[in-house]
MARBA-560701 format. One record per residue: z, y, x of N, C-alpha, C in turn; residue in three letters. Coordinates in steps of 0.001 Angstrom, whole numbers, plus 500000, padded with zeros to 6 digits. Each point is the difference from the previous one (the first is absolute). Layout:
N
ZYXZYXZYXALA ...
This chain:
496
500020498816500849500006501163499139499980501266500900MET 498954500828499879499913501206500796500853501100499319GLN 500871500627500822500791501074499447499479501320500559ILE 499592500891499028499563501342500363501036501059499604LEU 499816501201500471501094500980499826499382501295499250TYR 500853500561499223499675501263499302501030501039500330SER 499614501294499809500980501037500137500793500155498741SER 501270500289500148500901500225498800499564501213499212THR 499119500831500574499567501238499323498559499934499541ARG 499327498824500177498777499742499320498618500250500728GLY 500089500715501118498685500422500602499345498877500815ALA 500736499009500387499401498854500734500366498688499368GLU 499047499022500119500240498675499536499130499070500781SER 500319498726499944499172498982500745500071500144501483GLY 501083500508500524500119500189501403500525498711500727VAL 499345499450500970500511498773500725501262500314500712PRO 500873498986500184501287500179500637499950500684501341ALA 499010499646500815499948500561501367499713501498499967SER 499157500405499044499659501429499840501283500766499454LYS 500758499394499132501203500647499487501049500114501144ALA 500090498996500901500900500047501075499589501157500968VAL 498703500138500210499485501025500866500197501405499496LEU 499757500184498697500108501315499419501430500416499846ASN 500909499077499707501348500378499796500242500640498627GLY 499491501133499775500128500757498759498643500108499394LEU 499890499854498617498693500103499313499557501463500078ALA 498695500176499814499410501340500196500529500980498987ALA 500430499566498830500495500883498998501534500281500113ASP 500591499528501083501452500153500190500803498902499372GLY 499352499057499339500704498866499419500281498898501004GLY 500663498957499570500335498872500889499180498763499508LEU 499634499222501000499228498781499679500902498968499433TYR 499493499295498904500789499014499311498987498857499725ILE 500436498729500100499106498837499699499563500098498581PRO 498725499702499752499440500054498587500539498866499170GLU 500455498908500682500708498923499288500968499344500995ALA 501012499372499519500953499335500840499681498546500092PHE 499769499541501247499769498560500187501343499248499788PRO 499857498671500028501160499132499908500133499118501267LYS 501247499671500290500241499225501192499199498671499866LEU 499362499700501172499052498825500003500696498701500358GLY 501251500018500385500716498763500288501375500034499321CYS 500620498851499921501229499856499228501138500615500784SER 501032500351499317501202500582500605500674498956500943LEU 499932498685499607500491498967500879499244499929501299ASP 498660500181499931499211499996501214500281501215500867ASP 500259501158499314500336501175500823501313499816500758LEU 500944499244499416501292499744500610499883499192501277ALA 498880499340500205499784499198501239499321500860501129LYS 499633501201499660499208500854500953500877500940500822MET 499497500377501160500655501028500853499501501365499468ASN 500566501017500613499700501340499500498465500358500083TYR 499384499593501030498589500351500188499141499346498946ARG 500309498781499696499178499308498974500236500532498594ASP 501245500406499707500301500592498683499263501374499915VAL 500081500746501118499290501304500006498482499803499714ALA 499452498968500604498548499769499784499712499666498510TYR 500895499211499462499769499550498555500080501215499063GLU 500870500938500317500087501236499192498921500980500248VAL 499798500333501298499004501040500359498539499599499722MET 499762498720500062498598499577499742499665500160498522SER 501013500029499105499746500302498612499463501371499719LEU 500502500961500816499754501431499782498818500476500885PHE 499923499546501173499071500490501042498799499061500060LEU 499242499937498917499048498874499827498695500222500789THR 499751501222500555498771500109500815500303499754501520ASP 501243499681500333500362499549501337499768498485500084TYR 499311499511501009499853498563500126501352499360500397THR 500120498706499815501233499310500421500257500229501461GLU 498965499901500818500185500215501437500482501386500321GLU 499452501020499322500402501349500268501479500187499585GLU 500322499488498775501402500230499526500995499256500810LEU 499714498763500353500976499274500792500149500615501453ARG 498961500585500506500062500775501241501009501108499884TYR 499839500784498927500863501168499779501460499520499876CYS 500213498941499168501351499546499810500675499425501239ILE 499240499193500747500580499359501166500315501014501075ASP 499246501111500080500260500987500992501115501013499587HIS 500189500087498711501060500888499452501340499357500110ALA 500126498724499538501288499401499845500188498983501107TYR 500264500575501211500151499153501187501263500334500702ASP 500058499966501293501234500118500732500619501417499935SER 499249500929499417500614501347499855501155499998499016LYS 500072498947499180501148499754499132501020499161500743PHE 501269500316499864500959499405500829500613498712499403ASP 499510499562498878500403498732499386498764499276499536VAL 499978498649500135498828499224499637499665500102498528PRO 501077500191499141499684500039498550499287501302499594GLU 499951501015500850499437501264499765500888500824498995ILE 500288499399498840500813500686498968501066499008499506ALA 501068499814500706501043499054499563500816500477498830PRO 500573499065499263500904500292498886501429499713500413LEU 500906500972499722501427499797500343500812500030498683LYS 500852498979499819500818499874498853501274500847500228ASP 500237501024499204501196500810500077500265500695498692ALA 501295500099499666500457500823498878499299499558498624ASP 499771498727499938499402499423498752498550500325499832GLY 499258500377501058498595500275499905499344499435501294ALA 498616500144500052499254499568501143499326501212500573TYR 500394500378501192499410501194500684498841499618500766PHE 498819500499499609498740499782500698499906500968501140LEU 500203499510501225500057500875501170498541500344500456GLU 499634501225499749498640500443500293499926500831501240LEU 501004499920500903500120500968501112499949499350501300PHE 499349498852500100499972499236501281498783500325500833HIS 499234501017499629498793500387500795500333501056501048GLY 498929500549500576500132500910501138500831501256499779LYS 499972500547498770500715501234499795501204499798499092THR 500440498756499760501206499635499269500103500611498574ILE 498854500059499278500005500443498636498923499229499248ALA 500088499956498675499073499186499181498574500441500147PHE 499745501252500440498626500448500090499179499169501022LYS 500718499348500904499310499165500997499231498838499333ASP 500555499532498844499414498823499331498566500276499616MET 499656501242499593498644500281499602499287500774501113ALA 500649500795500776499317500856500992499735499195501277LEU 500508498767500150499559499197501110498615499430499733SER 499688499852498699498679499435499664498956501045499671ILE 500379501169499519499057500949499566498978500403501075LEU 500401500244501267498915500283500977498907498943500113PRO 500396498714499907499046498938500060499139499966498728TYR 500595500191498820499219500068498779499052501099500067LEU 500403501176500541499158501206499992498844499890501029MET 500335499515501192498860499886500951499052498890499555THR 500455498987499387499121498989499522499154500557498878THR 500601500864499103499234500648498900498972500973500568ALA 500286500674501079499041500935500618498759499210500450ALA 500278498844500642498842499183500470499191499527498857ARG 500684499500498903499282499461498831499136501048499310LYS 500477501217500100499241501150499270499179500818500934ASN 499793499478501168499150500668501037500401501476500238ASN 501291500204500036500543501350500253499975500323501478ILE 499300501014500355499988500426501436500942501121500310LYS 500490500713498926500892501113500245501331499467500538ASN 500677500963500753501365499731500340500828500170498717LYS 501026499172499804500867500036498849501260500726500369ILE 500290501087499341501262500723500213500986499657498900CYS 501045499310500366501092499659499057500874501244499846ILE 500101500463498799500761501219499695501126499563499009LEU 501203500187500385501076499505499165501207500927500001THR 500774499985498908501277500655499958501113498900499948ALA 501093500315500556501105499005500076501348500599499577THR 500755499195499350501381500387499751500947499324501008SER 499421499412501030500810499444501132499413498784500654GLY 499607498997499215499632498711500583498502499814500149ASP 499231500449499012498562499762499995499367500555501326THR 500415501202500377499368500625501130500054499200501271GLY 501237499573500392500152499148501194499284498715499876LYS 500084499298498836499368498733499837498478500126500078ALA 499461501089499415498542500200500039499595500288501416ALA 500659500870500728499670500361501383500079498728500861MET 501018499170499816500146498775500787498817499095499759ALA 499535499980498719498877499140499666498679500462500564GLY 499805501332499931498680500589500391499958500516501412PHE 501097500001500716500026500561501391498880499375500840ALA 499147500836500505498874499576500969499024499026499339ASP 500025499808498692498931499229499326498699500766500189VAL 498983499393500524498716500661500239499431500512498703PRO 499393501209500020499312500518498823500949500675498963GLY 501286500173500382500912500596499058500787501132500668THR 500419500950499174500999500960500290501089499953498920GLU 501226500369500241500995500005499026500861501265500080ILE 500135500672498857500768501266499980501106499764498887ILE 501244500166500416501140499782499083500761501337499767VAL 500264500291498802500842501203499639501353499444499532PHE 501044500558500468501387499633499496500821501289499779PHE 500913499957499024500846501198499729500994500178501103PRO 499898501271500647500990500328500989501392499978499357LYS 500894499407500667501397499921499533500145499121498690ASP 498962499240499702500083499192498839499897498517500216GLY 500150499560501211500035498612500378501232499749500888VAL 500315498749500248501149499698500815499707500205501463SER 500978500256500803499808500185501467499147498884500664PRO 500243498771499581499325498871500586498556500053499528VAL 499708500235498755498682500107499470499193501097500726GLN 500641501153500170499304501070500682499636499653501476GLU 501022499443500607499726499690501475499015498850500141ARG 499988499075499055498924498980500059498624500585499925GLN 499839500970499111498703500648499828499624500875501211MET 500950500760500459499676500982501107499845499399501335ARG 500385498740500158499855499327501204498778499016500050THR 499305499968498853498890499008499798498937500207501145GLN 499644498866500583498866500040501008498690499846499325LYS 498941500224500682498661499846499494499167501267500094GLY 498873499945500610499238501253500130499419500519498708GLU 499933499112499007499467500390498713501059500378498931ASN 501298500097500416501084500296499080500395501408500036THR 500231500573498824500433501399499866501101500056498951HIS 501028500783500275501192500121499034500193501528499835VAL 500250500333498700500265501388499708501231500081499051VAL 501041500739500395501126500317499146499637501230499145ALA 500164499899498703499682501149499179501278500596499429ILE 499956501291499834501126500750499409499926499773498456ARG 500606498978499488499917499664498606500609498588499830GLY 499822499488498786500494498660499706498858499004499938ASN 500292498738499734498942498999499877498936500291498981PHE 500420500458498843499093500312498947498983501081500455ASP 500485500983500752499075501031500600499002499349500888ASP 500475499105500869499096499311500961498988499134499267ALA 500462499240498987499067499150499271499004500799499200GLN 500424501113499394499058500856499226499005500643500955THR 500444500413501203499109500541500998498919499011500433GLY 500419498733500260499070499008500372498981499712498879VAL 500416499960498763499068499741498917499020501194499889LYS 500454501191500227499154501163499921498907499951501084LYS 500381499540501163499013499825501113498983498907499648ILE 500478498933499396499107498926499621498965500497498939PHE 500446500888499174499126500483498893499057501186500397GLY 500074500417501242499204501149500464498607499485500383ASN 499033500209499144498631499455500214499351500773501149LYS 500227501259500135499378500753501155500495499429501341GLU 501268499661500075500544499471501238499454498622500291LEU 499850499190498906499413498645500190498585500127500533ALA 499198500932499470498661500172500510499983500465501458ALA 500896500845500348500105500547501379500388498864500939GLU 500898499119499503500450498814500870498874499022500125MET 499300499719498901498904499062500020498889500422501010ASP 499760501281500065499031500521500979500450499786501411ALA 501296499924500135500559499685501380500336498567500205LYS 499634499164498991500177498527500175501446499543499798GLY 500723500681499073501375499577499673500180499932498492VAL 500784499096499494500329499923498576501490499622499834GLN 500574500477498894501396499792499731500256498590499318PHE 501129499433500296500551498941499127501514500123500041SER 500664499215499160501458500157499872500712498756500384SER 501197500123500529500884498821500291501213500059499008ALA 500104500995499135500972500022498970499837498827499029ASN 501034499740499172499863498934499084499055500269498866SER 499374501207499964498888500236499103498772499173500416ILE 499947499506501266498925499136500400500164498598499505ASN 499040499435499323500093498646499466500226499001501088ILE 499608500344501213500251499147501193501477499936500401GLY 500780500910499446501459499933500245500634499154498889ARG 499554500224498763500658499384498871499833498505499924LEU 498835499545500353499733498554499876500809499139500948VAL 500181500382501276500884499206500925501400500099499534PRO 500486501037499304501348500086499535500232498994498859GLN 498999499799499159500181498977498940500210498579500567ALA 499455499784501178500129498674500672501469499616500299ALA 500798501011500406501382499619500410500829499635498794TYR 499730500505498802500766499587498855499647498570499620TYR 498734499628500149499586498638499788500693499053501004VAL 500072500438501252500641499213501044501488499833499652TYR 500615501065499594501449499950499577500265498963498935ALA 499124499983498956500158499034498991499767498609500526TYR 498947499834500823499713498680500594501231499488500879ALA 500634500922500635501205499673500847501151499562499073THR 500172500570498871501061499580499062499707498585499467LEU 498721499733499763499668498624499532500211499043501154VAL 499560500311501206500142499118501167501464499699500257ARG 500870501025499802501433499817500283500753499350498841ASN 499329499697498923500656499303498874500796500960499090GLY 499856501288500225500738500982499123499443499999498590VAL 498688499929499906499331499922498712498923498911499976ILE 499521499637498899498899499095499884498720500852499722LYS 498847499520500453498749500692499755499849500294498544ALA 499756501258499601499859500431498619501228500706499483GLY 501140499820500623501218500769499633499807501437500178ASP 500595500859499179499882501441500165501054500519500985GLU 499636501135500658500928500706500850499894501494499575ILE 500941500795500486499897501450499991499751500529501341ASN 499416501163500089499785500662501283500515501440499978VAL 500810500350500958500528501398500065499448500673501255THR 499528501208499797499347500735501120500478501467500082VAL 500487500444501146500260501411500162498752500808500078PRO 499866500924499121498660500569499745499887501486500200THR 498987500438500677499701501418500151498627500291499491GLY 498919499545500755498644500254499646499414499030499007ASN 500816499025499638499704498935498945499031498954500503PHE 499601500032501291499076498973500436500626498599500154GLY 501196499905500514500659498756500260500282499225498694ASN 500490500688499045500308499357498738498684499686499231ILE 498978500862500146498714499732499363499402498722500608LEU 500228499729501269499478498796500565500662498757499369ALA 501276500112499670500684498897499306499363499860498604ALA 499690501075499359499377499988498733498644499294500049TYR 499216500308501099498747499285500206500192498521500156TYR 501076499634500751500314498611500214500280499343498602ALA 500666500697499127500189499430498661498715499837499252LYS 499096500977500138498683499917499309499220498816500415GLN 500136499565501282499145498876500445500659498655499762ILE 501188500029499346500590498695499593501435499720500562GLY 500635500873500761501311499818500490500956500073498834LEU 500882499073499798500949500095498850501127500990500214PRO 499697501254499811501021501054500162500420500472498635ILE 501268499987499719500526500463498712500097501544499974ASN 500825500584500818500222501411499980499785500588501390LYS 499355501204499978499783500778501250500979501106499919LEU 501062500000500920501093500896499927499715501092500988ILE 499771501183499481499600501189500812501194500796500371CYS 500347499968501261501229500696500479499630501343500641ALA 500669501043499488499784501354500506501290500528500705SER 499809500940500902501182500737500516500196501245499131ASN 500666501039500499500306501139499217498734500792499561GLU 498879499808500662498780500534499596499417499037498976ASN 500557500039498747499879498939499041498865500264498990LYS 498922500507500445498867500376499186499473498703499267VAL 499956498865500695499523498785499405500999499447498994LEU 501261500015500261501055499613499046499802500789498708PHE 499887501310500112499826500832498777498713499617499254ASP 498997499670500772498653499646499315500213498739499225PHE 500616498966500585500225498754499251500897500171498800PHE 500921500966500080500949500216498913499317500754498835GLN 499122500975500358499504500920498954498515500024499795THR 499229499438500968498565500139499944499434501330500478GLY 500873500860500462499581501264500542500186500003501537ALA 498883500384500659500028500102501501500062501486500311TYR 501088500431500644500223501404500242500493500236501402ASP 499122500600500846500403500234501418500680501376500130LYS 500138500725498915500602501370500048501557499838500072ASN 500472499792501153501469499768500224500299500217501478ARG 501259500094500360500306500172501441499629498786500784PRO 499584500236501234499636498941500927501257499702500829PHE 500481498760499919501314499675500669499734499178501246ILE 500592500439501135499933499208501253501185499063499924LEU 499625498677500168500999498947499893500013499168501274THR 500902498985500024500052499051501125498880498979499915SER 499204500021498941498843499052499850498771500867499945SER 499568500644501072498928501022499994498628499467499567PRO 499707498706500222498692499510499608499899499964498479SER 501059500257499228499985500091498615500140501412499443MET 500100500929500901500127501408499633498608500529499601ASP 499601499610498767498634500323499557500102500387498517ILE 499290501116499640499931500363498597498629499781499343LEU 498989499700500820498675499667499485499640498646500442VAL 500179499039499128499771498552500331498565499627499752SER 499191500101501056498538499958499825499541498640499387SER 500586498935500356499528498707499527500276499746498503ASN 500890500815499391500200499840498552498799500200499222LEU 499013500758500574498710500241499323499341498687499631GLU 500079499041500938499357498702499713500623499263498769ARG 501322500122499896500667499427498834499658500765498759LEU 499959501325500048499690500827498882498598499634499445ILE 499028499768500973498648499532499553500027498704499233TYR 500771499067500422500048498671499402500687500134498666LEU 501112500709499829500735500043498739499282500888498994ILE 499054500758500491499185500838499043498811499185499397SER 499981498727500335498835499201499630498748500262500876GLY 500260500378501258498911500338500961499171501215499544LYS 500737500918499402499312501242499501500024501017501125ASP 498811500084500743499964500833501164500123501546499600ALA 499395500353498880500092501372499573501400500402499712ALA 500765499118499320501392500264499662500827500090501335LYS 499718499108500906500769499972501294499688501312500763THR 498709500400500079499673501187500697500659501224499395ALA 500084499985498634500615501131499339501539500115500339GLY 500662498829500001501473500032500314500131500411501474LEU 499139499571500917500142500425501388499745501484500198MET 499115500516499151499706501460500047501266500744499509LYS 500615499494498979501230500667499511501075499980501144ASN 500091498890500723500951499928501081499628501001501125LEU 498755500066500315499530500903501068500224501438499642SER 499780500356498740499984501423499559501396500444499542GLU 500706499075499338501302500386499394501169499244500532GLY 499743498972500843501059499262500556500620498972499040GLY 499282499679498890500601499170498985498953499352499157ARG 500272498786499511499195499419498893500883499079499220TYR 499561499664498862500750499030499118499039499024499375GLU 500401498688500080499156498978499385500331499804498549ILE 499078499402499255500238499847498498500730498657499745ASP 500361499792498760500848498863499648499316498669500312GLU 498726499966499788499287498696500314500075499684501463ASP 499863500999500832500121499784501461501444499569500411MET 500963500633499337501413499644500283500254498536499772LYS 499449499521498944500147498535499697499488499089501097LYS 499046500472500776499455499202501071500874499966501241GLN 501121500708499931500902500046501189501124498980499989LEU 499880498990499030501076499059499821500296499176501254ALA 499046499876500916500205499198501236501001500716500905ASP 500280501240499758500747500826500966501448500373499493PHE 500852500083500935501405500538499714500196501041501124TYR 500555501162499643500237500978501012501504500403500000GLY 500508500270501195501323500617500142500011500693501346ALA 501129500722500305500064500653501293501461499934500542PHE 500063500244501282501241500013500714500199501307500685ALA 501191500553499868500297501308500775500515499625501375ASP 500193501052500835500368499762501367501346499230500152GLU 500992500354499131501234499311500106499903498505499658ASN 499154499723498972499764498563499660499244499283501093GLU 499106500627500707499286499359501081500938499629501093VAL 500874500993500383500979499699501080500964498853499589SER 500441500098498789500962498947499493499330498630500021ALA 498667499958499620499327498703500023499872499439501421THR 499589500808500959499937499588501396501334499403500420ILE 501089500759499749501322499545500406500415498716499330ASP 499748499943498720500454498781499199499315498741500442ARG 498683500104500184499278498763500341500259499619501482ILE 500268500985500868500370499667501362501393499295499986TYR 500865500505499215501358499378499971499992498632499359LYS 499181499810498971499976498734499228499184498918500664SER 498861500453500601498992499025500479499683500127501471ASP 500617501021500659499621500275501397498456500211500139LYS 499423500604498994498552500284499950499845501502499930TYR 499242500547500916499827501470500160498704500424499330VAL 500080500962499105498793500554499332499740501410500553LEU 498721500353500045499610501414500225500210500703498687ASP 499985501360500012500234500719498705498993499762498864PRO 498699499785500440499000499777498968500237498688499241HIS 500302498962500792500326498682499402501341500064499221THR 500898500842500451501242500150499280499774500636498606ALA 499062500956499904499615500559498720499542498863499084VAL 499191499117500474499523498880499220501111499037499622ALA 500888499685500951501137499084499683500943500542498934ALA 500235501373500087500838500676499025499349499979498655CYS 498738500297499930499293500038498698499941498576499432VAL 499799498984500802499995498665499514501366499633499360TYR 501115500424500626501335499804499456500083500627498605ASP 499449501229499846499975500635498717499220499259498951LYS 498858499516500419499118499196499130500722498693499528TYR 500633499358500992500690498751499649501175500172499039ARG 500771501157500264501096500293499113499542500387498601GLU 498900500733499955499499500510498660499378498870499175GLU 499233499153500658499156498996499259500596498582500000THR 500997499757500937500515498648500148498975498990500418LYS 498848500470500493498867499124500445500389499369501351ASP 500005498687500030500437499323501292498870499285500642THR 498714500343499674498871499403500680500091500326501493LEU 499533499012500866499968500300501456499162501331500229PRO 500512500775500857499370501323500196499719500235501512THR 498781500402500301499577500416501322500148501482500095VAL 500684500437501062500128501487500251499169500309501261ILE 499069500944499885499221500378501136500853500789501011ALA 500235499437501142500792500636501065499014500683500937SER 499930501334499865498860500746500535500106500551501418THR 501228499982500520500110500548501345501220499344500760ALA 499909499951501307501081499482500793501138501009499952SER 501274499538499934501116500962500013500003500883501300PRO 499345499513501041499956500723501256499243501280499848TYR 499100500045499056499176501243499813500873501103499359LYS 501117499607499420500927500988499395501432499740500355PHE 500169499768501341501281499519500546501150500971499579ALA 499726501296500077501136500956499764500442499897498549ARG 499040499910499020500339499940498593500758498640499729SER 499544498955500594500585498682499802501416499928500514VAL 500198500440501232501363499947500568500939500988499317LEU 499516501132499544500806500969499261500548499286498743HIS 499152499269499373500454499260498791501001498935500236ALA 499930499392501182500951498851500336501300500566500485ILE 499964501064500835501286500566500506499657501313500696ASP 500057501047499138499626501363500508500920500474501119ALA 501289499711499856500956500523501007499737499327501342ASP 499552498812500052499804499288501234498667500329500672LYS 498945500213499138498620500070500595499363501376499986PHE 500459500954499227499285501240499813499868500802501247ASP 501021499915500888499995500807501199499161499460501091SER 499430498808499843499172499326501028498597500751500136MET 499423499911501152498602500410500202499085498916499343THR 498758500389499845499037499063499410499904498735500844ASP 499970500081501311499925498841500815501259499146499899LEU 501159500611499931501232499192499782500002499305498657GLU 499392500673499043499982499408498651499102498749499953GLN 498959499950500727499178498826500067500832498830500488PHE 500750500221501071500828498908500588501098499621499003ASP 500552500973499294501063499695499035499415499182498783ALA 498819500352499594499352499269498918499749498526500439LEU 499664499830501264499833498603500501501250499262499875HIS 501176500641500305501274499303499972500323499681498521GLU 499724500940499111500345499849498599499135498942499322VAL 498677500032500294499128499125499246499717498671500644SER 500249499895501306499639498750500671498521499831500239GLY 499220501058499567498500499928500148499641500777501273VAL 499118499443500851499586500685501223499337501289499712ASP 500165500960500916499329501267499852498461499746500065VAL 499229500420499001498563499666500022499314500671501114PRO 498820499421500461499250500534501067499477501387499650GLN 499746500327498746499561501321499591501001501046500336ALA 501259499674499915501104500971500352500117500123501476ILE 499928498866500720500096500066501456498925500834500599GLU 498762499937499420498885500732500551500194501526499890GLU 500603500451498887500070501459499793501124500597500758ILE 500956499209500543501082500552500683499581500856501216LYS 498952499574500721499556500692501200498582500502499930SER 499318499770498824498614500403499910499882501513499979ALA 498986500516500751499838501482499967499423500498498721PRO 500333501212499579499394500658498826498601500390500338ILE 498989499581499164498637500253500222499324500957498988ARG 500711500184498869499458500815498912500944501082499637HIS 499521501255499990500891501159499778499415500981498940ASN 498936499652499349499324500940499100500822500249498709THR 500243501248499643500669500329498729499052501003499291VAL 499867499840498716499080500914499209500560500223498668ALA 499503501073499365500241500258498568499083499194499193ASN 500331499849498682499194499176499139498589500565499897VAL 499866501328499920498707500603499890499112499972501215ASP 500588499493501080499329499842501321499463498605500217GLU 500266499064499062499729498588500227498457499724500271MET 499164500634499240498586499764500184499537500463501395GLU 500432501228500412499627500511501242500505499117501163ASN 501210499470499795500533499104501071499075498745500116VAL 499590499464498846499132498842500051498665500279500680VAL 499453501202499690498738500422500693500201500107501490LYS 501059500563500375500268500216501442500175498673500685GLU 500757499122499403500227498674500614498758499153500106MET 499042500235499051498754499254500081498927500704500697LEU 500313501213500533499040500740500778498816500494499100GLY 500289500364498777498950500476499115499839501542500114LEU 
């Protein structure tokens, strides 16, 4: 079954997967979405016998149908290799009455590695398939993790450049240092004076500039995206939910066909949307539990059907979720509208112009798969402390948001189905927040380097190589810009 892609806003249809991966964003500003959802081609029992790479192939081959088996297996085998520090790639840990899917065992110790390790291979393969001679410039905004993971994936990849914008003072010290020390002659990092939404809006504006696109094409360069708006990010993420389910079957926790719940700490809505995609292809998921931090725009949406970004932007200990415009929600809006592109485009126009839209009652009824709740900063700290004391298991703040929200769901619904919680970052990436939660009096006065050693003592987990590398790595990127300077910065970095 060949799967083709359409824009959520209606201007494009019948787009092959490789072209959608290359483009990143549709020409009308919409997001690419599969025109139909395929179904898993092998049984859940068979999936339980497979390693991560084979499960990934089973899932990705359903969506990326114009890639040959040889091409796709090449991409998968080169992405999920020794750069991950455990053979399972994404192990499940049993703690606090749930199963934590550890997605942080890659090069940059965050879940973005799971998709951004393979995206460069998918993209360069797509360029060859489509006879693209232009250099591909990856342009992306990050709330902390995407930037480093994308640069690590694309560093020195022939025929590519990558420019990452991040909010100055809006990421953790480790996240910032990871980006600013990134090697690679083709890597560029820009701190902007603004928040993540400003960065993301600026990037979308650059993508939509037809004059700039023509100017770049004349110079042999074209844009693509590494954000989760790229379907080449979303599809690999769906694979790890299928693998988590297969692991539960293999370990005898559930039988093939039994339902589970999935809880995801959510900002841009890509990670939980990937779980929704996994459900659409046949994974027996009962409830998708959407966990927000104090920037609870998604919680309010699920409660009321109104999406409203007109509110204070709060800096929290879970910066990758400090987002008020959740771009991937547009894909869900398109589906629950009955694939009504004009309706979707109208709602997105309302969001762009007034910062708000509201869905109708029929669309609200289509949200039954989802449950939303949020955790405030005190609840996040208390959750980290409680699970450390009860299970000797250490969570980063993003995962703690999810664990706290899952507790609220369990208390409210009395639902006892086995639940997978997406554990999205290593606690080492947020050592200061984690140790503050466990014992502020003891750890707060320590330097960052001392805190890494202290976290090793507390957790019993070795300091990851990603942390060791940034301890002495020189700063290579120092550019700071205003939001209205982003396009000029891009031109300058590309020599236009």
